[in-house]
MDAnalysis code that builds the backbone (N, CA, C; Angstrom):
import MDAnalysis as mda
import numpy as np

u = mda.Universe.empty(477, n_residues=159, atom_resindex=np.repeat(np.arange(159), 3), trajectory=True)
u.add_TopologyAttr("name", ["N", "CA", "C"] * 159)
u.add_TopologyAttr("resid", np.arange(1, 160))
u.add_TopologyAttr("resname", ["MET", "ARG", "ALA", "SER", "ARG", "VAL", "LEU", "LEU", "LEU", "PHE", "LEU", "ALA", "VAL", "ALA", "SER", "ALA", "ALA", "CYS", "THR", "PRO", "LEU", "ALA", "PRO", "THR", "SER", "SER", "ALA", "ASN", "TYR", "THR", "SER", "ASP", "ILE", "SER", "GLU", "VAL", "VAL", "GLY", "GLU", "ALA", "GLN", "ARG", "PHE", "MET", "ASN", "ALA", "TYR", "ALA", "ARG", "ASP", "LEU", "ALA", "ALA", "GLY", "ASP", "ARG", "ALA", "ALA", "VAL", "ALA", "ARG", "ARG", "TYR", "MET", "ARG", "GLY", "GLY", "ALA", "TRP", "PHE", "LEU", "GLY", "HIS", "GLY", "GLU", "LYS", "ALA", "PHE", "GLU", "PRO", "TYR", "ASP", "ARG", "ILE", "GLU", "ALA", "ARG", "TYR", "ALA", "GLY", "PRO", "GLU", "TRP", "THR", "ALA", "PRO", "ARG", "SER", "PHE", "GLU", "TRP", "ARG", "ASP", "LEU", "SER", "ILE", "GLU", "PRO", "VAL", "GLY", "ARG", "ASP", "ALA", "VAL", "MET", "VAL", "ALA", "GLY", "LEU", "GLY", "LEU", "TRP", "GLU", "PRO", "ALA", "ASP", "GLY", "GLY", "PRO", "ILE", "VAL", "THR", "LEU", "SER", "TYR", "THR", "ALA", "LEU", "LEU", "ILE", "ARG", "GLU", "ASP", "GLY", "GLU", "LEU", "ARG", "ILE", "ARG", "LEU", "GLU", "ASP", "GLU", "SER", "THR", "PRO", "ARG", "ARG", "PRO"])
u.atoms.positions = np.array([
    [0.835, -1.188, 0.000],
    [0.000, 0.000, 0.000],
    [0.879, 1.251, 0.000],
    [1.913, 1.280, 0.856],
    [2.800, 2.444, 0.935],
    [3.529, 2.655, -0.379],
    [4.000, 1.554, -0.978],
    [4.742, 1.656, -2.234],
    [3.877, 2.248, -3.329],
    [2.603, 1.877, -3.380],
    [1.735, 2.431, -4.416],
    [1.479, 3.916, -4.189],
    [1.421, 4.348, -2.947],
    [1.257, 5.780, -2.665],
    [2.489, 6.560, -3.105],
    [3.675, 6.011, -2.822],
    [4.917, 6.673, -3.232],
    [4.982, 6.761, -4.745],
    [4.617, 5.669, -5.440],
    [4.631, 5.679, -6.897],
    [3.664, 6.725, -7.437],
    [2.468, 6.803, -6.875],
    [1.507, 7.816, -7.320],
    [2.030, 9.222, -7.079],
    [2.704, 9.447, -5.952],
    [3.307, 10.752, -5.674],
    [4.366, 11.077, -6.707],
    [5.224, 10.099, -7.026],
    [6.259, 10.319, -8.038],
    [5.640, 10.703, -9.368],
    [4.629, 9.954, -9.775],
    [4.015, 10.229, -11.072],
    [3.351, 11.597, -11.091],
    [2.736, 11.991, -9.984],
    [2.104, 13.309, -9.922],
    [3.141, 14.423, -9.999],
    [4.233, 14.275, -9.257],
    [5.298, 15.287, -9.288],
    [5.924, 15.345, -10.668],
    [6.187, 14.190, -11.258],
    [6.820, 14.159, -12.582],
    [5.936, 14.807, -13.629],
    [4.646, 14.500, -13.595],
    [3.767, 15.073, -14.610],
    [3.621, 16.575, -14.431],
    [3.672, 17.061, -13.194],
    [3.574, 18.496, -12.957],
    [4.876, 19.211, -13.291],
    [6.005, 18.547, -13.091],
    [7.301, 19.193, -13.267],
    [7.833, 19.136, -14.690],
    [7.406, 18.166, -15.462],
    [7.931, 18.016, -16.820],
    [7.103, 18.840, -17.797],
    [7.782, 19.398, -18.765],
    [7.051, 20.125, -19.792],
    [6.300, 19.125, -20.651],
    [5.157, 19.536, -21.187],
    [4.395, 18.605, -22.029],
    [5.242, 18.161, -23.216],
    [5.036, 16.933, -23.623],
    [5.772, 16.400, -24.750],
    [5.203, 16.937, -26.047],
    [6.077, 17.394, -26.923],
    [5.661, 17.854, -28.239],
    [5.366, 16.635, -29.098],
    [4.476, 16.784, -30.064],
    [4.210, 15.654, -30.953],
    [5.517, 15.194, -31.604],
    [5.695, 13.905, -31.683],
    [6.908, 13.339, -32.260],
    [6.601, 11.945, -32.758],
    [7.496, 11.382, -33.505],
    [7.293, 10.012, -33.960],
    [7.577, 9.066, -32.803],
    [6.998, 7.887, -32.848],
    [7.220, 6.930, -31.770],
    [8.682, 6.494, -31.727],
    [9.371, 6.474, -32.866],
    [10.786, 6.095, -32.895],
    [11.623, 7.108, -32.123],
    [11.360, 8.400, -32.307],
    [12.094, 9.434, -31.583],
    [11.797, 9.357, -30.096],
    [10.541, 9.133, -29.752],
    [10.157, 9.060, -28.350],
    [10.859, 7.880, -27.677],
    [10.880, 6.721, -28.337],
    [11.543, 5.539, -27.787],
    [13.030, 5.810, -27.594],
    [13.639, 6.477, -28.552],
    [15.049, 6.826, -28.443],
    [15.281, 7.765, -27.265],
    [14.407, 8.771, -27.101],
    [14.519, 9.704, -25.982],
    [14.405, 8.978, -24.645],
    [13.487, 8.014, -24.565],
    [13.295, 7.257, -23.323],
    [14.540, 6.427, -23.029],
    [15.087, 5.771, -24.042],
    [16.313, 4.991, -23.842],
    [17.448, 5.887, -23.368],
    [17.540, 7.082, -23.928],
    [18.600, 8.009, -23.533],
    [18.468, 8.428, -22.079],
    [17.240, 8.748, -21.630],
    [17.076, 9.207, -20.244],
    [17.340, 8.065, -19.264],
    [17.009, 6.838, -19.639],
    [17.292, 5.696, -18.767],
    [18.804, 5.484, -18.662],
    [19.504, 5.547, -19.785],
    [20.970, 5.417, -19.767],
    [21.618, 6.539, -18.979],
    [21.098, 7.748, -19.150],
    [21.618, 8.890, -18.397],
    [21.398, 8.693, -16.900],
    [20.229, 8.163, -16.528],
    [19.930, 7.920, -15.110],
    [20.861, 6.850, -14.536],
    [21.176, 5.827, -15.327],
    [22.114, 4.801, -14.853],
    [23.483, 5.424, -14.586],
    [23.939, 6.273, -15.497],
    [25.231, 6.945, -15.296],
    [25.177, 7.875, -14.080],
    [24.044, 8.579, -13.907],
    [23.847, 9.466, -12.755],
    [23.986, 8.681, -11.456],
    [23.297, 7.547, -11.367],
    [23.306, 6.767, -10.131],
    [24.689, 6.180, -9.860],
    [25.402, 5.745, -10.898],
    [26.773, 5.244, -10.713],
    [27.678, 6.346, -10.178],
    [27.561, 7.539, -10.755],
    [28.387, 8.665, -10.307],
    [27.988, 9.099, -8.892],
    [26.703, 9.036, -8.596],
    [26.209, 9.383, -7.261],
    [26.846, 8.454, -6.220],
    [26.885, 7.157, -6.516],
    [27.512, 6.202, -5.591],
    [28.995, 6.521, -5.403],
    [29.682, 6.860, -6.497],
    [31.110, 7.216, -6.382],
    [31.291, 8.472, -5.533],
    [30.426, 9.473, -5.733],
    [30.510, 10.713, -4.945],
    [30.301, 10.431, -3.460],
    [29.311, 9.583, -3.156],
    [29.053, 9.233, -1.754],
    [30.255, 8.517, -1.148],
    [30.753, 7.499, -1.851],
    [31.864, 6.711, -1.337],
    [33.134, 7.551, -1.174],
    [33.307, 8.542, -2.046],
    [34.488, 9.412, -1.964],
    [34.318, 10.514, -0.924],
    [33.105, 10.669, -0.410],
    [32.850, 11.742, 0.551],
    [32.901, 13.115, -0.093],
    [32.591, 13.190, -1.390],
    [32.624, 14.460, -2.116],
    [31.335, 15.226, -1.829],
    [31.346, 15.973, -0.740],
    [30.163, 16.670, -0.248],
    [29.549, 17.614, -1.284],
    [30.391, 18.402, -1.948],
    [29.882, 19.369, -2.928],
    [29.243, 18.651, -4.114],
    [29.866, 17.561, -4.572],
    [29.313, 16.811, -5.701],
    [27.971, 16.177, -5.327],
    [27.858, 15.662, -4.111],
    [26.588, 15.078, -3.664],
    [25.506, 16.154, -3.649],
    [25.796, 17.305, -3.092],
    [24.806, 18.391, -3.027],
    [24.379, 18.839, -4.422],
    [25.307, 18.865, -5.370],
    [24.975, 19.307, -6.737],
    [24.036, 18.346, -7.448],
    [23.814, 17.182, -6.918],
    [22.914, 16.213, -7.549],
    [21.433, 16.562, -7.347],
    [21.145, 17.540, -6.498],
    [19.760, 17.923, -6.201],
    [19.321, 19.115, -7.040],
    [18.011, 19.214, -7.270],
    [17.462, 20.323, -8.054],
    [17.703, 21.645, -7.344],
    [17.993, 22.661, -8.126],
    [18.283, 23.978, -7.569],
    [17.054, 24.615, -6.936],
    [15.884, 24.137, -7.315],
    [14.655, 24.619, -6.691],
    [14.326, 23.901, -5.397],
    [15.181, 22.965, -4.997],
    [14.955, 22.216, -3.768],
    [14.463, 20.811, -4.050],
    [14.279, 20.042, -2.987],
    [13.871, 18.647, -3.130],
    [13.035, 18.201, -1.931],
    [12.222, 17.192, -2.188],
    [11.428, 16.549, -1.148],
    [12.229, 15.390, -0.576],
    [12.204, 15.247, 0.747],
    [12.858, 14.144, 1.436],
    [11.810, 13.391, 2.237],
    [11.777, 12.077, 2.051],
    [10.824, 11.235, 2.747],
    [11.558, 10.089, 3.417],
    [10.893, 9.447, 4.348],
    [11.429, 8.260, 4.998],
    [10.955, 8.170, 6.428],
    [10.696, 6.952, 6.858],
    [10.289, 6.674, 8.242],
    [9.070, 7.497, 8.665],
    [8.121, 7.658, 7.769],
    [6.901, 8.382, 8.111],
    [7.050, 9.885, 8.161],
    [8.114, 10.420, 7.592],
    [8.328, 11.864, 7.578],
    [8.427, 12.374, 6.151],
    [8.079, 13.641, 5.963],
    [8.158, 14.295, 4.662],
    [8.564, 15.735, 4.896],
    [9.585, 16.191, 4.144],
    [10.033, 17.580, 4.288],
    [10.544, 18.082, 2.949],
    [10.306, 19.344, 2.679],
    [10.871, 19.990, 1.504],
    [12.031, 20.855, 1.962],
    [13.174, 20.736, 1.275],
    [14.334, 21.556, 1.619],
    [14.763, 22.367, 0.414],
    [14.942, 23.678, 0.582],
    [15.490, 24.475, -0.513],
    [16.945, 24.077, -0.752],
    [17.443, 24.382, -1.935],
    [18.779, 23.946, -2.322],
    [19.865, 24.459, -1.379],
    [19.748, 25.681, -0.906],
    [20.793, 26.200, -0.011],
    [20.872, 25.393, 1.286],
    [19.745, 24.887, 1.753],
    [19.762, 24.029, 2.950],
    [20.370, 22.668, 2.656],
    [20.127, 22.166, 1.451],
    [20.717, 20.887, 1.049],
    [22.238, 21.030, 1.008],
    [22.720, 22.110, 0.391],
    [24.167, 22.365, 0.350],
    [24.745, 22.453, 1.759],
    [24.062, 23.183, 2.634],
    [24.546, 23.360, 4.010],
    [24.575, 22.021, 4.756],
    [23.575, 21.180, 4.516],
    [23.527, 19.878, 5.201],
    [24.732, 19.031, 4.820],
    [25.044, 18.959, 3.534],
    [26.181, 18.140, 3.115],
    [27.517, 18.771, 3.481],
    [27.572, 20.076, 3.613],
    [28.821, 20.749, 3.994],
    [29.063, 20.694, 5.493],
    [28.002, 20.517, 6.270],
    [28.110, 20.591, 7.726],
    [28.420, 19.274, 8.398],
    [28.518, 19.319, 9.715],
    [28.913, 18.143, 10.499],
    [27.824, 17.075, 10.619],
    [26.581, 17.391, 10.252],
    [25.520, 16.397, 10.419],
    [25.604, 15.270, 9.386],
    [26.321, 15.495, 8.289],
    [26.488, 14.447, 7.280],
    [27.891, 13.876, 7.366],
    [27.971, 12.571, 7.491],
    [29.252, 11.880, 7.527],
    [29.317, 10.933, 6.343],
    [30.377, 11.032, 5.576],
    [30.551, 10.157, 4.423],
    [30.709, 8.711, 4.879],
    [30.251, 7.779, 4.074],
    [30.438, 6.373, 4.416],
    [31.869, 5.924, 4.149],
    [32.231, 4.818, 4.735],
    [33.515, 4.181, 4.399],
    [33.417, 3.598, 2.993],
    [32.246, 3.046, 2.663],
    [31.979, 2.550, 1.311],
    [30.475, 2.650, 1.055],
    [30.128, 2.643, -0.227],
    [28.718, 2.703, -0.610],
    [28.554, 2.040, -1.965],
    [27.456, 1.311, -2.123],
    [27.115, 0.761, -3.441],
    [25.610, 0.571, -3.560],
    [25.130, 0.685, -4.791],
    [23.722, 0.422, -5.094],
    [23.552, -1.062, -5.367],
    [22.378, -1.571, -5.036],
    [22.001, -2.946, -5.355],
    [20.597, -2.936, -5.942],
    [20.416, -3.756, -6.947],
    [19.080, -4.021, -7.510],
    [18.333, -2.735, -7.872],
    [19.007, -1.822, -8.572],
    [18.344, -0.586, -8.995],
    [17.400, -0.853, -10.153],
    [16.235, -0.278, -10.081],
    [15.266, -0.278, -11.174],
    [15.064, 1.165, -11.580],
    [15.127, 1.417, -12.876],
    [14.949, 2.774, -13.392],
    [13.768, 2.744, -14.341],
    [12.746, 3.497, -14.002],
    [11.514, 3.539, -14.779],
    [11.335, 4.936, -15.363],
    [11.303, 5.059, -16.683],
    [11.079, 6.384, -17.269],
    [9.651, 6.841, -17.015],
    [9.505, 8.126, -16.732],
    [8.167, 8.712, -16.593],
    [7.993, 9.852, -17.597],
    [8.862, 9.890, -18.587],
    [8.834, 10.879, -19.655],
    [10.230, 11.018, -20.217],
    [10.383, 11.942, -21.149],
    [11.698, 12.158, -21.762],
    [12.714, 12.723, -20.787],
    [12.236, 13.435, -19.800],
    [13.119, 14.181, -18.910],
    [12.967, 13.806, -17.449],
    [12.456, 12.616, -17.177],
    [12.268, 12.221, -15.777],
    [12.260, 10.700, -15.660],
    [12.811, 10.226, -14.552],
    [12.800, 8.799, -14.236],
    [12.533, 8.612, -12.755],
    [11.982, 7.447, -12.442],
    [11.844, 7.034, -11.057],
    [12.885, 5.949, -10.834],
    [13.613, 6.035, -9.733],
    [14.634, 5.053, -9.387],
    [14.209, 4.384, -8.085],
    [14.306, 3.055, -8.049],
    [13.996, 2.309, -6.830],
    [15.050, 1.225, -6.661],
    [15.490, 1.038, -5.454],
    [16.486, 0.002, -5.217],
    [16.963, -0.008, -3.785],
    [18.143, -0.558, -3.602],
    [18.748, -0.669, -2.283],
    [20.133, -0.043, -2.317],
    [20.559, 0.462, -1.179],
    [21.912, 0.980, -1.040],
    [22.587, 0.289, 0.127],
    [23.866, -0.015, -0.039],
    [24.656, -0.613, 1.045],
    [25.637, 0.435, 1.535],
    [25.412, 0.910, 2.756],
    [26.180, 2.008, 3.354],
    [27.030, 1.442, 4.477],
    [28.347, 1.515, 4.314],
    [29.241, 1.090, 5.381],
    [29.652, 2.335, 6.159],
    [29.264, 2.446, 7.427],
    [29.590, 3.638, 8.210],
    [31.093, 3.876, 8.324],
    [31.463, 5.130, 8.398],
    [32.876, 5.516, 8.500],
    [33.525, 4.962, 9.761],
    [32.710, 4.749, 10.810],
    [33.276, 4.269, 12.079],
    [33.513, 2.765, 12.092],
    [33.278, 2.104, 10.954],
    [33.518, 0.673, 10.866],
    [32.378, -0.184, 11.364],
    [31.238, 0.436, 11.672],
    [30.068, -0.318, 12.109],
    [29.571, -1.233, 11.005],
    [28.568, -2.050, 11.312],
    [28.048, -2.983, 10.309],
    [27.412, -2.244, 9.128],
    [27.497, -2.852, 7.958],
    [26.900, -2.275, 6.755],
    [25.393, -2.201, 6.932],
    [24.835, -1.056, 6.553],
    [23.400, -0.813, 6.654],
    [22.804, -0.901, 5.254],
    [21.721, -1.679, 5.123],
    [20.986, -1.736, 3.864],
    [19.835, -0.752, 3.959],
    [19.760, 0.149, 2.982],
    [18.655, 1.096, 2.981],
    [17.843, 0.925, 1.726],
    [16.531, 1.123, 1.852],
    [15.689, 1.147, 0.659],
    [15.751, 2.565, 0.112],
    [15.690, 2.678, -1.194],
    [15.893, 3.972, -1.835],
    [14.912, 4.149, -2.985],
    [14.304, 5.311, -3.027],
    [13.440, 5.685, -4.131],
    [13.706, 7.144, -4.440],
    [13.790, 7.486, -5.722],
    [14.044, 8.874, -6.105],
    [13.318, 9.207, -7.396],
    [13.021, 10.469, -7.543],
    [12.512, 11.005, -8.789],
    [13.587, 11.945, -9.316],
    [14.128, 11.622, -10.488],
    [15.130, 12.464, -11.135],
    [14.461, 13.192, -12.287],
    [14.645, 14.503, -12.337],
    [14.057, 15.330, -13.390],
    [15.168, 16.161, -14.017],
    [15.101, 16.289, -15.334],
    [16.104, 17.093, -16.023],
    [15.893, 18.572, -15.708],
    [16.980, 19.226, -15.314],
    [16.979, 20.656, -15.023],
    [18.278, 21.218, -15.592],
    [18.185, 22.246, -16.402],
    [19.372, 22.848, -17.024],
    [20.226, 21.800, -17.740],
    [19.572, 20.856, -18.399],
    [20.274, 19.862, -19.198],
    [20.796, 18.655, -18.439],
    [20.616, 18.599, -17.121],
    [21.123, 17.480, -16.316],
    [20.016, 16.895, -15.452],
    [20.080, 15.587, -15.238],
    [19.158, 14.977, -14.286],
    [19.568, 15.388, -12.881],
    [18.559, 15.692, -12.078],
    [18.803, 16.047, -10.678],
    [17.681, 15.451, -9.822],
    [17.959, 15.315, -8.544],
    [17.010, 14.709, -7.612],
    [15.973, 15.745, -7.192],
    [14.701, 15.395, -7.385],
    [13.595, 16.246, -6.939],
    [12.921, 15.643, -5.706],
    [12.972, 14.307, -5.608],
    [12.335, 13.626, -4.482],
    [13.190, 12.418, -4.135],
    [13.426, 12.220, -2.841],
    [14.267, 11.112, -2.388],
    [13.680, 10.518, -1.113],
    [13.572, 9.197, -1.108],
    [13.094, 8.475, 0.071],
    [14.148, 7.436, 0.423],
    [14.776, 7.623, 1.574],
    [15.762, 6.667, 2.082],
    [15.256, 6.147, 3.418],
    [15.187, 4.848, 3.532],
    [14.725, 4.250, 4.784],
    [15.599, 3.067, 5.143],
    [15.946, 2.985, 6.400],
    [16.680, 1.835, 6.918],
    [15.712, 0.988, 7.727],
    [16.046, -0.281, 7.913],
    [15.157, -1.114, 8.714],
    [14.980, -0.520, 10.118],
    [13.778, -0.572, 10.593],
    [13.494, -0.093, 11.948],
    [13.972, -1.138, 12.954],
    [14.498, -0.629, 14.016],
    [14.919, -1.537, 15.090],
    [13.739, -1.788, 16.012],
    [13.587, -3.053, 16.475],
    [12.439, -3.373, 17.360],
    [12.531, -2.664, 18.695],
])
């Protein structure tokens, strides 16, 4: 039930944020969709490298300049871009010792937007046990680049 609500939210945000598609041939549209999926795969690979390298500025640049929605553990908040930059630059964010994506699914929702769902393996810098987090994001093209507009990261709840 929760997953279907998140998917509906993604689709609503994507349809509101993307410009209407101009009439085109189905061949061009299919090519555009393949391109955005490939671009999203490259984005997510680079995002993992930025996280693992602790490149705070590069991680912050992955978000839309108009801000982004953050969800997880029953919470929802919108943060303007300057707050996102400050969060990654400040002491509240600690880079992992290692990070990798697992089982990513990338679903196009138009020429300029994709939904990403999968898992992330985050090894804490302090050497603690690796944490598996569920991950969902909406990436929308802004100024020629895909950027994060909505992100949901959740770790297993402890009993």
